[in-house]
C-alpha positions as CSV (number, residue, x, y, z in Angstrom):
1,M,73.3,-17.4,50.5
2,P,71.9,-13.8,50.2
3,S,68.8,-13.2,48.2
4,G,69.7,-12.3,44.7
5,S,72.5,-14.8,44.1
6,P,71.9,-16.5,40.7
7,T,72.5,-19.9,42.2
8,S,71.0,-19.4,45.6
9,G,67.6,-20.9,44.6
10,V,68.5,-24.1,42.7
11,G,66.8,-27.0,44.4
12,R,64.7,-24.9,46.8
13,V,61.0,-25.5,47.1
14,I,58.9,-22.4,47.1
15,A,55.7,-22.4,49.1
16,G,55.9,-26.1,49.4
17,R,55.1,-26.6,45.8
18,Y,57.5,-25.1,43.2
19,L,60.9,-26.7,42.8
20,L,63.4,-24.2,41.4
21,L,65.4,-25.8,38.5
22,R,67.5,-23.0,37.0
23,R,67.6,-19.3,36.5
24,L,66.1,-18.0,33.3
25,G,67.0,-14.3,33.6
26,G,66.4,-11.2,35.6
27,G,65.9,-7.5,35.7
28,G,65.6,-4.6,38.1
29,M,62.8,-6.1,40.1
30,G,63.9,-9.8,40.4
31,H,65.2,-13.0,39.1
32,V,63.1,-15.3,37.0
33,W,63.4,-19.1,37.6
34,L,62.3,-22.1,35.8
35,A,60.4,-24.2,38.3
36,H,58.6,-27.5,38.5
37,D,55.0,-27.3,39.9
38,Q,55.0,-30.5,42.0
39,R,51.2,-30.3,42.4
40,L,50.3,-30.1,38.7
41,A,53.4,-31.8,37.4
42,C,54.2,-29.0,34.9
43,E,56.8,-26.3,34.4
44,V,56.2,-22.7,35.3
45,A,58.3,-19.5,35.6
46,L,58.7,-17.9,39.0
47,K,59.7,-14.3,39.5
48,E,61.5,-13.7,42.8
49,I,61.8,-10.3,44.4
50,V,65.4,-9.2,44.7
51,F,67.1,-7.0,47.3
52,G,70.7,-6.5,46.5
53,D,71.4,-4.9,49.9
54,P,70.0,-6.6,53.0
55,A,70.1,-3.3,54.8
56,E,67.9,-1.6,52.2
57,P,65.6,0.8,54.0
58,G,62.3,-0.7,55.1
59,Q,60.2,1.8,53.3
60,E,61.9,1.0,50.0
61,R,61.6,-2.8,50.6
62,E,57.9,-2.3,51.2
63,A,57.5,-0.3,48.1
64,R,59.3,-2.9,46.0
65,V,57.2,-5.7,47.4
66,A,54.1,-3.7,46.7
67,R,55.2,-3.1,43.2
68,A,55.6,-6.9,42.7
69,R,52.1,-7.4,43.9
70,A,50.9,-4.7,41.6
71,E,52.7,-6.3,38.7
72,A,50.9,-9.6,39.3
73,R,47.6,-7.8,39.6
74,H,48.0,-5.7,36.4
75,A,49.2,-8.7,34.4
76,A,46.5,-11.0,35.8
77,G,44.0,-8.5,34.6
78,L,45.2,-9.1,31.1
79,R,45.1,-12.9,31.6
80,G,44.2,-14.7,28.4
81,H,45.5,-12.0,26.1
82,P,47.5,-13.7,23.3
83,H,50.3,-11.2,23.6
84,V,50.8,-10.8,27.3
85,V,52.6,-13.4,29.4
86,T,50.0,-15.1,31.6
87,V,50.3,-14.6,35.4
88,H,48.8,-17.6,37.3
89,D,49.3,-16.5,40.9
90,V,51.1,-14.4,43.4
91,L,52.3,-16.0,46.7
92,E,54.5,-15.2,49.6
93,H,57.5,-17.3,50.7
94,E,59.6,-16.3,53.7
95,G,57.9,-12.9,53.7
96,L,58.6,-12.1,50.1
97,P,56.3,-12.3,47.1
98,W,56.8,-14.6,44.2
99,I,54.9,-14.3,40.9
100,V,53.9,-17.5,39.2
101,M,53.8,-17.1,35.4
102,E,53.5,-19.3,32.3
103,Y,56.8,-20.8,31.1
104,L,57.5,-20.2,27.5
105,A,59.9,-23.0,26.3
106,G,62.4,-21.9,23.7
107,A,61.6,-18.2,24.2
108,V,64.1,-15.5,23.7
109,D,63.7,-11.8,24.5
110,L,64.0,-9.3,21.6
111,R,67.1,-7.8,23.1
112,D,68.9,-11.1,23.0
113,R,67.6,-11.9,19.5
114,L,69.0,-8.6,18.2
115,A,72.3,-9.3,19.9
116,R,72.6,-12.7,18.3
117,S,71.2,-12.1,14.8
118,G,71.4,-8.4,14.2
119,P,68.7,-6.0,13.1
120,L,65.4,-7.4,11.8
121,A,63.6,-6.7,8.5
122,P,61.0,-3.9,8.6
123,A,58.1,-6.4,8.0
124,E,59.2,-8.6,11.0
125,C,59.5,-5.5,13.1
126,A,56.0,-4.5,12.1
127,R,54.7,-7.9,13.0
128,I,56.3,-7.6,16.5
129,G,55.1,-4.1,16.8
130,L,51.5,-5.0,16.0
131,A,51.5,-7.7,18.7
132,V,53.0,-5.4,21.4
133,L,50.6,-2.6,20.4
134,D,47.7,-5.0,20.8
135,A,48.9,-5.8,24.3
136,L,49.5,-2.2,25.3
137,T,46.1,-1.1,23.9
138,A,44.4,-3.9,26.0
139,G,46.2,-2.6,29.0
140,H,45.3,1.1,28.3
141,E,41.7,0.2,27.9
142,R,41.8,-1.1,31.5
143,G,43.7,1.9,32.7
144,V,47.1,0.0,33.0
145,L,50.2,1.7,31.7
146,H,53.2,-0.4,31.2
147,R,55.9,2.3,31.5
148,D,58.9,0.1,30.6
149,V,58.4,-1.1,26.9
150,K,61.8,-2.1,25.6
151,P,63.4,-5.1,23.8
152,A,64.2,-7.0,27.0
153,N,60.5,-7.0,27.9
154,I,59.3,-8.5,24.7
155,L,59.5,-12.3,24.5
156,L,59.6,-14.2,21.2
157,A,58.5,-17.8,21.6
158,P,57.7,-20.8,19.2
159,D,54.1,-20.9,18.0
160,R,52.0,-24.0,17.4
161,T,53.5,-24.5,14.0
162,G,57.0,-24.6,15.4
163,A,58.1,-21.2,14.0
164,P,60.8,-20.2,16.5
165,H,59.7,-16.6,17.1
166,G,56.1,-16.9,16.1
167,R,54.6,-15.8,19.4
168,V,55.2,-12.3,20.6
169,L,54.4,-11.5,24.2
170,L,54.8,-8.4,26.4
171,T,56.1,-9.1,29.9
172,D,57.3,-7.3,33.1
173,Y,54.6,-5.0,34.4
174,G,56.9,-4.4,37.4
175,I,56.6,-0.6,37.2
176,S,53.2,-0.4,35.5
177,V,50.5,1.9,37.1
178,Q,46.8,2.6,37.0
179,P,46.8,6.4,37.2
180,D,43.1,6.8,37.3
181,T,42.3,4.3,40.1
182,G,43.9,6.2,43.0
183,E,46.2,3.2,43.7
184,T,49.4,3.9,45.6
185,R,52.4,4.9,43.6
186,Y,55.5,3.0,44.5
187,T,58.1,5.3,43.1
188,M,59.0,8.9,43.9
189,A,57.5,11.4,41.6
190,S,60.9,12.9,41.0
191,A,62.5,9.5,40.0
192,L,62.9,8.4,36.4
193,V,60.6,5.4,36.1
194,G,61.5,3.3,33.1
195,T,64.6,2.5,31.1
196,V,66.9,5.3,29.9
197,G,66.9,5.5,26.1
198,Y,63.3,4.3,25.8
199,L,61.7,6.8,28.1
200,A,59.3,9.4,26.6
201,P,60.5,13.0,26.8
202,E,57.5,14.1,28.8
203,R,58.3,11.4,31.4
204,A,62.0,12.3,31.5
205,T,61.0,15.9,32.4
206,G,58.6,14.8,35.2
207,G,55.3,14.7,33.3
208,P,52.6,12.1,34.2
209,P,52.5,8.6,32.6
210,T,50.1,8.4,29.7
211,P,49.3,5.9,26.9
212,A,51.2,8.2,24.6
213,A,54.4,7.7,26.6
214,D,54.1,3.9,26.2
215,L,53.8,4.5,22.4
216,F,57.0,6.5,22.4
217,S,58.8,3.7,24.1
218,L,57.3,1.3,21.5
219,G,58.8,3.6,18.8
220,C,62.2,3.4,20.5
221,T,61.9,-0.4,20.6
222,L,61.0,-0.8,17.0
223,Y,63.7,1.6,16.0
224,H,66.2,-0.5,17.9
225,A,64.9,-3.7,16.3
226,V,65.2,-2.4,12.7
227,E,68.3,-0.3,13.1
228,G,70.3,-2.4,15.6
229,R,70.6,0.3,18.3
230,A,68.3,2.6,20.2
231,P,67.6,6.0,18.7
232,F,68.9,7.9,21.7
233,A,71.7,5.7,22.9
234,R,74.6,7.7,24.0
235,D,77.8,7.1,26.1
236,S,76.1,7.8,29.5
237,P,72.6,7.6,31.0
238,L,72.6,11.4,31.4
239,A,73.5,12.0,27.8
240,S,70.8,9.5,26.7
241,V,68.1,11.3,28.7
242,T,69.3,14.6,27.3
243,A,69.1,13.3,23.8
244,V,65.6,12.0,24.4
245,V,64.4,15.5,25.5
246,T,66.4,17.7,23.2
247,E,67.6,15.8,20.1
248,D,66.0,14.2,17.1
249,P,66.6,10.5,16.7
250,R,69.4,9.4,14.4
251,A,68.2,9.2,10.8
252,P,67.2,5.5,10.2
253,V,69.1,3.6,7.6
254,R,67.4,0.2,7.4
255,A,63.8,1.1,8.3
256,G,62.2,1.2,4.9
257,A,58.4,1.4,5.1
258,L,58.7,1.5,8.9
259,E,60.3,4.9,8.8
260,P,57.1,7.0,8.8
261,V,55.8,4.9,11.7
262,L,59.0,5.5,13.7
263,R,58.8,9.2,12.9
264,G,55.2,9.5,14.2
265,L,55.9,7.4,17.4
266,L,59.0,9.4,18.2
267,T,57.4,12.8,18.0
268,K,58.5,14.8,21.1
269,D,55.1,16.4,21.7
270,P,52.7,13.7,23.1
271,E,49.7,15.7,21.7
272,R,51.1,15.4,18.2
273,R,52.4,11.8,18.5
274,T,50.8,9.1,16.3
275,T,47.8,7.4,17.9
276,A,47.5,3.8,18.6
277,R,44.9,3.4,15.9
278,E,47.0,5.1,13.3
279,V,50.0,3.0,14.2
280,E,48.0,-0.2,14.0
281,A,46.8,0.7,10.5
282,E,50.4,1.6,9.3
283,L,51.9,-1.5,10.8
284,A,49.2,-3.8,9.3
285,R,49.8,-2.3,5.9
286,I,53.5,-3.3,6.1
287,V,52.7,-6.8,7.4
288,T,49.9,-7.5,4.9
289,P,50.2,-5.4,1.8
290,R,47.4,-4.9,-0.6
291,S,48.5,-7.6,-2.9
292,E,49.9,-10.9,-1.8
293,T,51.4,-11.7,-5.2
294,Y,54.0,-9.8,-7.1
295,P,55.3,-10.1,-10.7
296,R,58.6,-11.6,-11.5
297,T,60.5,-10.2,-14.4
298,R,63.4,-11.8,-16.3
299,T,66.9,-10.6,-16.9
300,D,67.7,-10.0,-20.5
301,L,70.3,-12.7,-21.1
302,G,71.7,-10.8,-24.0
303,S,72.3,-7.6,-22.1
304,R,75.8,-6.2,-21.7
305,A,77.4,-5.0,-18.5
306,P,75.6,-2.0,-17.1
307,W,78.8,-0.3,-16.0
308,D,80.7,-0.7,-19.3
309,V,82.3,2.7,-19.0
310,P,85.9,3.7,-19.8
311,A,87.8,3.3,-16.6
312,P,91.1,1.4,-16.4
313,L,90.1,0.0,-13.0
314,A,86.7,-1.2,-13.7
315,P,86.5,-4.8,-14.9
316,E,83.6,-5.7,-17.1
317,A,80.7,-4.8,-15.0
318,A,77.5,-6.4,-14.7
319,A,74.2,-7.1,-16.2
320,P,71.1,-5.7,-14.6
321,G,68.2,-8.1,-14.1
322,P,64.9,-6.7,-13.2
323,S,63.6,-8.6,-10.2
324,G,64.4,-8.3,-6.5
325,A,62.4,-5.9,-4.6
326,G,62.0,-3.9,-1.5
327,H,61.3,-0.5,-0.2
328,H,62.8,2.8,-0.9
329,R,65.1,2.6,2.1
330,R,66.9,-0.5,2.9
331,P,66.5,-3.9,4.5
332,R,68.6,-5.1,7.3
333,A,71.9,-6.8,6.7
334,L,72.3,-9.8,4.4
335,R,70.0,-12.7,5.2
336,A,71.8,-15.4,7.2
337,V,70.7,-18.0,4.7
338,L,70.8,-16.7,1.2
339,A,70.3,-17.9,-2.3
340,G,72.3,-20.9,-3.2
341,G,72.3,-22.3,0.4
342,L,75.6,-20.6,1.4
343,G,76.2,-20.6,5.1
344,T,78.7,-17.7,5.1
345,V,77.3,-14.3,5.8
346,L,79.0,-11.3,4.2
347,A,80.5,-8.5,6.2
348,L,77.5,-6.2,5.7
349,G,77.9,-3.2,8.0
350,G,81.3,-4.5,8.5
351,A,83.5,-5.7,11.3
352,W,86.1,-3.2,12.6
353,Y,89.9,-3.4,12.2
354,A,92.3,-1.1,14.0
355,L,96.0,-0.6,13.4
356,A,96.4,0.9,16.9
357,G,99.4,-0.7,18.7
358,R,100.3,-2.8,15.7
359,E,103.2,-0.5,14.5
360,A,106.8,-0.8,15.3
361,A,108.3,2.2,17.0
362,G,109.5,3.5,13.6
363,G,113.1,4.2,14.7
364,G,112.4,7.8,15.5
365,S,110.8,8.4,12.1
366,A,108.2,11.1,11.9
367,A,106.1,9.0,9.4
368,P,102.5,9.8,10.4
369,Y,101.4,6.2,10.9
370,G,104.7,4.3,11.3
371,E,107.2,2.8,8.8
372,T,105.1,-0.3,8.2
373,V,102.1,1.6,6.9
374,G,104.5,3.5,4.7
375,L,102.7,6.8,4.2
376,V,105.0,9.9,4.4
377,E,102.1,12.4,4.2
378,P,99.0,12.4,6.5
379,L,95.8,11.1,5.0
380,R,93.1,13.5,4.0
381,K,89.3,13.1,4.0
382,G,88.2,11.6,0.7
383,D,91.6,10.0,-0.1
384,C,91.2,6.7,-2.0
385,V,93.7,4.2,-0.7
386,V,95.2,1.0,-2.0
387,A,96.1,-1.6,0.7
388,G,98.8,-4.2,0.4
389,W,98.3,-6.9,3.1
390,P,101.0,-9.2,4.3
391,G,100.7,-12.5,2.6
392,G,97.8,-11.2,0.5
393,T,95.2,-11.9,3.2
394,R,92.9,-9.0,3.8
395,F,92.6,-7.7,7.3
396,T,95.5,-9.8,8.6
397,G,98.5,-7.9,9.9
398,T,99.4,-4.3,9.1
399,P,98.7,-3.2,5.5
400,R,101.0,-0.9,3.5
401,L,98.9,1.9,2.3
402,A,99.2,4.1,-0.8
403,V,97.0,7.0,-1.9
404,D,95.3,7.0,-5.3
405,P,94.5,10.7,-5.8
406,T,92.2,10.1,-8.7
407,C,90.3,7.1,-7.2
408,A,90.7,5.6,-10.7
409,D,94.3,5.1,-11.6
410,E,94.2,1.8,-9.6
411,A,91.3,-0.2,-8.2
412,P,91.0,1.5,-4.8
413,D,90.5,-0.7,-1.8
414,G,88.6,2.0,0.1
415,Q,88.5,5.6,1.2
416,V,89.1,7.9,4.1
417,V,85.6,9.0,5.2
418,A,86.2,10.6,8.6
419,F,88.8,11.7,11.3
420,V,88.8,11.5,15.1
421,P,91.0,14.1,16.8
422,A,92.8,13.3,20.0
423,A,94.9,15.2,22.7
424,S,97.6,12.6,22.7
425,H,98.8,9.4,21.0
426,E,97.6,7.4,23.9
427,E,94.1,8.9,23.6
428,A,94.1,8.2,19.9
429,R,95.1,4.6,20.4
430,E,92.6,4.0,23.2
431,R,89.6,5.9,21.8
432,G,90.2,6.3,18.0
433,P,89.1,2.9,16.8
434,A,85.8,3.0,18.8
435,L,85.0,6.5,17.6
436,C,85.9,5.6,14.0
437,E,83.5,2.7,14.2
438,E,80.7,5.1,15.3
439,R,81.5,7.8,12.7
440,T,81.4,5.3,9.8
441,R,78.6,3.1,11.0
442,E,75.9,4.6,8.8
443,L,77.9,4.4,5.6
444,R,79.0,0.8,6.4
445,D,75.4,-0.2,7.0
446,R,74.4,1.1,3.6
447,L,77.1,-0.8,1.7
448,A,77.1,-4.6,1.0
449,D,80.5,-5.8,1.8
450,V,82.9,-3.5,3.7
451,R,84.9,-3.3,6.8
452,G,86.2,-0.3,8.8
453,L,89.9,0.4,9.3
454,A,91.2,2.8,12.0
455,V,94.7,4.1,11.1
456,V,96.1,5.5,14.4
457,P,99.1,7.8,14.4
458,A,102.4,6.3,15.4
459,P,103.9,7.6,18.7
460,D,106.6,9.6,16.8
461,G,104.2,10.6,14.0
462,F,101.3,12.0,16.1
463,G,101.9,15.6,15.1
464,A,102.7,14.7,11.5
465,A,99.3,12.9,11.3
466,G,97.5,16.0,12.4
467,R,96.8,14.7,15.9
468,R,94.0,12.5,14.7
469,T,93.0,9.0,13.7
470,A,92.0,8.3,10.1
471,C,88.7,6.4,9.7
472,L,88.7,4.3,6.5
473,V,86.0,2.1,4.9
474,L,87.5,-0.7,2.8
475,G,86.1,-3.5,0.7
476,A,85.9,-6.6,2.9
477,H,86.8,-9.1,0.2
478,G,88.1,-6.9,-2.7
479,P,88.4,-3.4,-4.1
480,V,85.5,-0.9,-4.1
481,Y,86.4,0.4,-7.6
482,G,85.7,4.0,-6.8
483,P,84.6,6.7,-4.4
484,L,82.1,6.0,-1.6
485,G,79.2,7.9,0.1
486,D,79.0,11.5,-0.6
487,R,82.2,11.5,-2.5
488,R,80.3,10.1,-5.5
489,R,79.2,12.7,-8.0
490,P,75.6,12.7,-9.1
491,G,75.3,11.8,-12.8
492,T,78.4,9.5,-12.7
493,A,78.0,6.0,-14.1
494,F,78.8,3.2,-11.7
495,A,82.0,1.3,-12.3
496,D,81.0,-1.6,-10.1
497,T,78.2,-2.6,-7.8
498,A,80.6,-2.3,-4.8
499,T,79.9,1.4,-4.6
500,M,76.1,1.0,-4.7
501,Q,74.4,1.9,-1.5
502,R,71.0,1.3,0.0
503,R,68.7,4.3,-0.8
504,D,70.7,5.1,-4.0
505,C,68.4,6.4,-6.8
506,L,69.4,5.3,-10.2
507,E,68.9,6.6,-13.7
508,V,69.0,3.6,-16.1
509,R,70.0,4.9,-19.5
510,S,70.2,1.4,-20.9
511,R,70.8,-2.1,-19.7
512,R,74.4,-1.3,-20.0
513,E,74.6,1.8,-17.8
514,A,73.2,3.0,-14.5
515,R,74.0,6.4,-13.1
516,L,73.6,7.9,-9.6
517,V,71.0,10.7,-9.4
518,S,69.3,12.7,-6.7
519,C,66.3,11.1,-5.1
520,E,64.6,14.5,-5.0
521,G,63.9,14.4,-8.7
522,P,62.7,11.6,-11.0
523,Y,64.6,8.3,-11.0
524,D,64.2,4.9,-12.5
525,E,65.2,2.5,-9.8
526,L,65.9,2.5,-6.1
527,V,68.5,0.3,-4.3
528,L,66.9,-1.7,-1.6
529,G,69.5,-4.1,-0.4
530,F,71.7,-7.1,-1.4
531,T,71.7,-10.8,-1.7
532,R,74.3,-13.3,-2.9
533,L,74.2,-16.3,-5.3
534,G,75.7,-19.7,-4.8
535,E,79.4,-20.5,-5.2
536,D,78.7,-22.5,-8.4
537,V,76.9,-19.7,-10.1
538,T,78.9,-18.0,-12.9
539,L,78.6,-14.3,-13.7
540,A,76.8,-15.3,-16.9
541,G,74.4,-17.4,-14.9
542,A,73.9,-14.6,-12.4
543,R,72.4,-12.5,-15.1
544,A,69.6,-15.2,-15.4
545,E,69.2,-15.8,-11.7
546,A,69.7,-12.4,-10.0
547,D,66.1,-11.2,-10.6
548,T,64.6,-14.3,-9.0
549,A,67.0,-14.2,-6.1
550,C,66.3,-10.6,-5.4
551,A,62.5,-11.1,-5.6
552,R,62.8,-13.9,-3.1
553,E,65.2,-12.3,-0.7
554,V,64.2,-8.7,-0.8
555,P,60.5,-8.7,-1.6
556,P,58.8,-5.3,-2.0
557,R,56.0,-6.1,0.4
558,D,58.6,-6.1,3.2
559,Y,59.2,-2.4,2.5
560,G,55.8,-1.0,1.7
561,F,55.8,-1.1,-2.1
562,D,52.5,-2.2,-3.7
563,P,53.4,-5.4,-5.6
564,S,50.7,-4.6,-8.2
565,D,52.6,-1.4,-9.2
566,H,56.2,-2.2,-8.6
567,E,58.6,-5.0,-9.6
568,A,62.1,-6.0,-8.5
569,G,65.3,-5.2,-10.3
570,A,68.8,-6.6,-10.0
571,W,72.3,-5.5,-10.9
572,T,75.5,-7.6,-11.0
573,S,79.1,-6.9,-11.8
574,E,82.4,-8.7,-12.3
575,G,83.9,-7.4,-9.0
576,P,81.8,-9.7,-6.7
577,W,82.7,-12.7,-8.9
578,K,86.4,-11.9,-8.7
579,S,86.2,-11.7,-4.9
580,G,84.0,-14.8,-4.6
581,T,81.2,-13.0,-2.8
582,H,78.7,-13.3,-5.7
583,L,76.9,-10.2,-4.4
584,V,73.8,-9.0,-6.2
585,V,72.3,-5.5,-5.8
586,C,68.5,-5.5,-5.5
587,T,66.4,-2.6,-6.6
588,V,62.7,-1.7,-7.1
589,R,61.1,0.0,-10.1
590,R,57.7,0.7,-11.6
591,Q,56.2,-2.1,-13.7
592,N,55.0,0.2,-16.4
593,G,58.5,1.7,-16.8
594,G,57.6,5.0,-15.4
595,T,59.9,7.1,-13.2
596,M,59.8,7.2,-9.5
597,E,60.2,10.3,-7.4
598,G,60.4,11.5,-3.8
599,A,59.7,9.5,-0.7
600,E,58.0,6.4,-2.2
601,P,56.0,4.5,-1.4
């Protein structure tokens, strides 16, 4: 079989010593195999050079072989470092080099972990960042630049205690270089060396590799880890490179205390970029805050619902319970295992649901979205909608929609938050749902329990619909009880926790009432995230348990708040108990009752 086939090596013995067992993974430089060292009777990882085209020019083959040798040499120079994968040897077999490395049983790379589990909490990202920074710094002190820092090159392996991701190791020095040693460069100066989307702007424009460029790539990696996507990811490699050079990164939503670190690392000008020493201090502060203990406050069991406001829609709303904590931004999605031991994860950030292609032809009707949806007028941005689902099961079949112009006459299921124009019905059907998903992602990420709904024009109603797809955000398990996002008016009392978002600043007038206020002025509490209570917990019981659950699941030290100055808060409402989600909103406030203001902490 040709070199590079994923199964071509199983059962082969390399250099008379290493029996290839199975393929572990691969990248641009080669395949990585699990192998048995027959001499020492242990398992190792072998990296095989790969040539996809047997007719590849000899000069390029020589360059890639030389790069493999350089990788082994550079990584071996960092042998023994706790955060660098150990390289044991480099050997030749059938004229090609193989790199013998330590095998990390149970390891997963950061890219795969994010794909499986979603974004990480800021504190966990800071821990990973500290380890990678330590490895990079050790290399920089030896004059070795990595040049390809990205999630796929960070391995998370079990530590000695058995923690599944306790060890953090940087790997793949395949395109690293020692610029001050005069060693041969194995890539053309005009070529982009690195991974698009993680490449520093000065490298994308042809500048020399520097330690600062590695730090920029680290910033992109940490951004991806905490936000769930790379800061400059676009639809094409060219667009991504252009974004790296000319655009600011997307405003982070989940980063919390990590946000200033990301801002410093992603500075375009390498001369103004945060230094390794500064990054280390900031990350260490997030991982190990000044105080390891934090106060727990109790919910007032006699308190009334905080959103007991006159609104025909709003059921009795909830009781706030101080406790729960976090940072002034937001944690990642709901924890996979939450209070009460429930195994179900809520739809935080939301799955997507599209009506494209689900409508009947409509019998020649010019109804914008087809007869089944039932609307005779096109949707407008900000419209609150009530959805009737076939059989009463949400997000099953095609809903019949009605507009609630007041967002209060009925309990709205959601709201129109964006539109996607199209040149034809076919384009709307093919591209509308994906573009709606992108346009509403930030809002959905900031709400606790929502899903997206793309309402695509019917073939005969394309013109009547304004030649565009309507992008809705709906409650995943029940109504949202009011406007969402920037449609909420400052000063308005919340009717239900369903409309509370991460980063919301609250004015707490009493234990019965919380109002949305601007974060530029003083405020009493800041929404950090969400957790949920067990199925057997009643709403009355939640008022006693919410503070403790929030303090446990959304601790302030994860988000940079000093636990000696701040405490957690919690708000509940009747809506999550009617839907069965038992969601609790977690906030942070000052212990002394003083107001907060600006970009805290």
